[in-house]
C-alpha positions in Angstrom: 0.0 0.0 0.0 1.3 3.5 -0.9 1.7 6.2 1.7 -1.5 7.6 3.1 -2.7 11.2 2.6 -3.2 13.5 5.4 -6.7 14.9 6.2 -7.9 18.1 4.5 -7.6 21.4 6.3 -11.3 21.3 7.2 -11.1 17.8 8.5 -8.0 18.4 10.5 -9.6 21.5 12.1 -12.7 19.4 13.0 -10.5 16.8 14.6 -8.6 19.4 16.6 -11.8 21.2 17.6 -13.0 17.8 19.0 -9.9 17.5 21.1 -8.5 14.7 19.0 -4.8 14.5 17.9 -4.8 14.1 14.0 -1.6 12.1 14.3 -3.2 9.6 16.7 -6.3 9.3 14.4 -4.0 8.8 11.4 -2.2 5.9 13.2 -5.6 4.2 13.9 -6.6 4.6 10.3 -3.2 3.4 9.0 -3.5 0.2 11.2 -6.9 -0.5 9.7 -5.8 0.0 6.1 -2.8 -2.2 6.8 -5.2 -5.0 7.5 -7.5 -4.3 4.4 -4.6 -4.0 2.0 -2.3 -6.7 3.5 -2.4 -8.6 0.2 -2.2 -5.8 -2.3 -5.0 -3.6 -3.7 -8.7 -4.0 -3.6 -9.2 -6.9 -6.0 -12.9 -6.4 -6.5 -12.9 -2.7 -7.1 -9.7 -2.8 -9.2 -11.4 -5.3 -11.6 -14.9 -3.7 -11.8 -14.4 0.1 -11.4 -12.6 2.2 -14.1 -9.6 4.0 -12.7 -11.0 7.4 -13.7 -14.5 6.9 -12.4 -15.7 9.4 -9.7 -18.5 9.1 -7.3 -20.2 10.8 -4.3 -20.6 8.8 -1.1 -23.5 9.8 1.1 -22.9 8.5 4.7 -26.3 8.3 6.3 -27.8 7.0 9.5 -30.1 4.0 9.4 -31.1 4.2 13.0 -31.7 6.8 15.7 -28.8 7.6 17.9 -26.0 10.0 18.9 -23.0 10.7 16.6 -19.3 10.4 17.3 -16.4 10.2 14.9 -17.7 11.9 11.8 -14.4 13.8 11.3 -12.6 10.5 12.0 -14.6 8.9 9.2 -13.8 11.9 6.9 -10.1 11.5 7.6 -10.4 7.8 6.7 -12.0 8.6 3.3 -9.4 11.3 2.6 -6.5 9.0 3.4 -6.4 6.9 0.3 -6.4 9.6 -2.4 -5.6 13.4 -2.2 -8.4 13.9 -4.8 -11.0 12.9 -2.1 -12.9 15.7 -0.3 -15.2 15.2 2.6 -17.9 17.6 3.9 -19.3 17.1 7.4 -23.1 17.7 7.4 -23.9 16.8 11.0 -21.5 17.2 13.8 -20.6 14.9 16.6 -22.8 14.8 19.7 -25.9 15.5 17.6 -28.9 13.1 17.7 -29.7 11.6 14.3 -32.7 9.7 12.9 -32.9 7.2 10.0 -32.1 8.9 6.7 -30.0 11.8 8.1 -27.0 12.4 5.9 -24.0 13.0 8.2 -21.1 13.1 5.7 -20.7 13.7 2.0 -17.5 12.5 0.3 -16.5 13.1 -3.4 -13.6 11.5 -5.2 -12.3 8.6 -7.2 -14.7 5.6 -6.8 -11.9 3.2 -6.1 -10.7 5.3 -3.2 -14.2 5.7 -1.7 -14.8 1.9 -1.9 -11.4 1.1 -0.4 -11.9 3.4 2.5 -15.6 2.7 3.1 -15.3 -0.2 5.6 -12.6 1.5 7.7 -14.6 4.8 7.8 -17.8 2.9 8.8 -16.2 0.6 11.3 -14.9 3.7 13.2 -18.0 5.8 12.8 -20.5 3.1 13.7 -18.5 2.0 16.7 -17.9 5.4 18.1 -21.5 6.5 17.5 -22.6 3.3 19.3 -20.5 4.3 22.3 -22.0 7.8 22.2 -25.5 6.5 21.8 -25.1 4.1 24.8 -23.7 7.0 26.9 -26.5 9.3 25.8 -29.1 6.8 27.2 -27.3 6.8 30.6 -27.0 10.6 30.6 -30.7 11.0 29.8 -31.6 8.5 32.5 -29.6 10.5 35.0 -30.8 13.9 33.9 -31.8 16.0 36.9 -30.2 13.8 39.5 -26.9 15.6 39.7 -25.0 12.4 39.0 -23.0 11.8 35.8 -22.1 8.6 34.0 -18.4 7.9 33.8 -16.3 5.5 31.7 -13.5 3.1 32.7 -10.3 1.8 31.2 -12.2 -1.1 29.7 -11.5 0.1 26.2 -10.2 -1.6 23.0 -6.5 -1.6 22.7 -5.4 1.4 20.5 -8.9 3.0 20.6 -8.9 4.5 24.1 -8.7 8.1 23.1 -11.4 7.7 20.5 -13.7 5.7 22.7 -13.4 8.1 25.6 -14.0 11.0 23.1 -17.2 9.2 22.1 -18.3 9.0 25.7 -17.9 12.8 26.0 -20.0 13.1 22.8 -22.8 11.2 24.5 -22.8 13.4 27.6 -20.6 11.3 29.8 -17.4 12.1 31.6 -14.0 10.4 31.5 -12.1 8.5 34.1 -8.3 8.4 33.9 -6.7 7.9 30.6 -3.9 5.7 31.8 -2.4 4.1 34.8 -0.2 7.2 35.5 -2.4 10.2 35.3 -4.5 9.3 38.4 -4.4 6.5 40.9 -7.1 3.9 41.7 -6.6 1.8 44.8 -8.6 -1.5 44.1 -9.2 -4.6 46.2 -5.9 -6.3 45.1 -3.9 -3.2 46.1 -5.6 -3.4 49.5 -4.6 -7.0 49.9 -1.0 -6.3 48.9 -0.8 -3.3 51.3 -2.5 -4.9 54.2 -5.5 -2.6 54.4 -7.5 0.0 52.5 -6.2 3.0 54.5 -2.6 1.8 54.4 -2.9 1.4 50.6 -4.2 4.9 50.3 -1.4 6.3 52.5 1.3 4.6 50.5 0.0 6.0 47.2 -0.3 9.5 48.7 3.2 9.3 50.1 4.6 8.1 46.7 2.6 10.5 44.5 1.3 13.5 46.4 0.5 15.2 43.1 -2.0 12.7 41.9 -5.8 12.4 42.3 -6.3 9.2 44.2 -9.5 7.2 44.1 -10.0 4.4 46.6 -12.4 1.4 46.0 -14.4 0.2 49.0 -17.2 -2.3 49.4 -18.3 -1.7 53.0 -19.3 1.3 55.1 -16.5 0.5 57.5 -13.9 0.8 54.8 -15.5 4.0 53.6 -15.2 5.6 57.1 -11.5 4.3 57.1 -10.5 6.0 53.9 -12.3 9.2 54.8 -10.3 9.4 58.0 -7.1 8.7 56.0 -7.8 11.7 53.8 -9.3 10.3 50.6 -11.3 12.8 48.5 -12.6 10.4 45.8 -14.1 7.1 46.7 -15.5 4.3 44.5 -18.4 2.6 46.2 -18.5 -0.9 44.8 -21.5 -3.2 44.6 -23.5 -1.4 47.2 -27.3 -1.2 47.5 -29.1 2.1 47.0 -29.7 2.2 50.8 -26.0 1.7 51.5 -25.1 4.3 48.9 -27.4 6.8 50.6 -25.7 6.0 54.0 -22.3 6.8 52.5 -23.6 10.0 51.0 -24.9 11.1 54.4 -21.5 10.2 56.0 -19.7 12.2 53.3 -21.9 15.2 53.9 -21.3 15.1 57.7 -17.6 14.7 57.0 -17.6 17.8 54.8 -19.5 19.8 57.5 -17.0 18.8 60.2 -13.8 19.0 58.2 -14.6 21.5 55.4 -13.2 18.9 52.9 -15.6 17.5 50.3 -15.3 14.0 49.0 -16.6 12.8 45.6 -18.4 9.5 45.4 -18.6 7.1 42.5 -20.9 4.1 42.4 -19.8 1.0 40.5 -20.6 -2.7 40.1 -23.8 -4.3 38.8 -25.2 -1.1 37.4 -27.9 -1.2 34.8 -29.7 1.4 32.8 -32.9 0.4 34.6 -31.3 1.2 38.0 -29.5 4.3 36.8 -32.0 6.9 38.1 -32.4 5.1 41.5 -28.6 5.1 41.9 -28.2 8.7 40.7 -30.9 9.9 43.2 -28.9 8.5 46.1 -26.6 11.6 45.9 -23.5 10.0 44.4 -21.5 12.1 41.9 -20.7 9.5 39.3 -21.9 6.1 38.0 -19.0 4.0 36.7 -20.1 2.0 33.6 -17.5 -0.1 31.8 -20.2 -1.3 29.4 -20.1 2.2 27.7 -17.0 1.1 25.9 -16.7 -2.7 26.2 -20.3 -3.6 25.3 -21.8 -0.9 23.2 -23.7 -1.9 20.1 -22.8 -0.1 16.9 -25.0 2.6 15.5 -26.1 1.5 12.0 -24.8 3.9 9.4 -24.3 3.1 5.7 -22.8 4.5 2.5 -24.6 5.0 -0.8 -22.7 5.9 -3.9 -23.9 8.3 -6.6 -21.9 8.6 -9.9 -20.3 12.0 -10.7 -19.1 13.3 -14.1 -15.4 12.7 -14.9 -13.0 15.3 -13.4 -12.1 18.2 -15.7 -8.7 17.8 -17.3 
């Protein structure tokens, strides 16, 4: 496969406006094309499509949902041939209905067909993540709680998947193991106790946000006393969550130091509002990224007149 083309100025600006690094997006696209073109060119298109044929690709939604990754798809279409140009019709985070055209791409037909699957794979998946997140955000509306993702992401796609969560109205947890600390049950076992695990991380990395996972009210009181300011309440009933929220409120009144609370474990969309109304700040939902169904979008080609010479 020949070297890939960079995105157009408009597409690059759209990626940057979304907070995405065009170089990172290009690496994902290049990896996908390396799989599709591992054995040479596109055998079917090369045999059936004249080299000088041009087309317009209309990328349209076939279901209702929330968009994410339109500029990523545009960059994928533009990567195979510098003669391809993409126009974003509907921006990320927008809700779409069946028939809505989100992207229009003009260029050599062979290039459009060669890029189609990569563009759709990324757009459909990211829009599926955004759509799933939007359902949770809608369910939590008015409770004060927000849905939050995890590191349960596909290798190589973390930045894009977490971007899709933001498009759907969610908020991001840490991006890596080093930009924040999360003390989980295995760290507690290794350190000999939840408070001791917290103290060790605080001593080693005083600059980091440290979240501590607990599964009992007793552990929660322990980490509050140790100085934790972000606590993951794992597999607790709504009643126990409300108890922890009340303890945190009393702690704030007495110490002047707030603590943020995140519920996790066994959460379902049916329980979302009940959990949000307990007073927690976040609901941690790994399924946003590891189990989201794709949003169905498709490509329809329309012939264009030959390019002027």
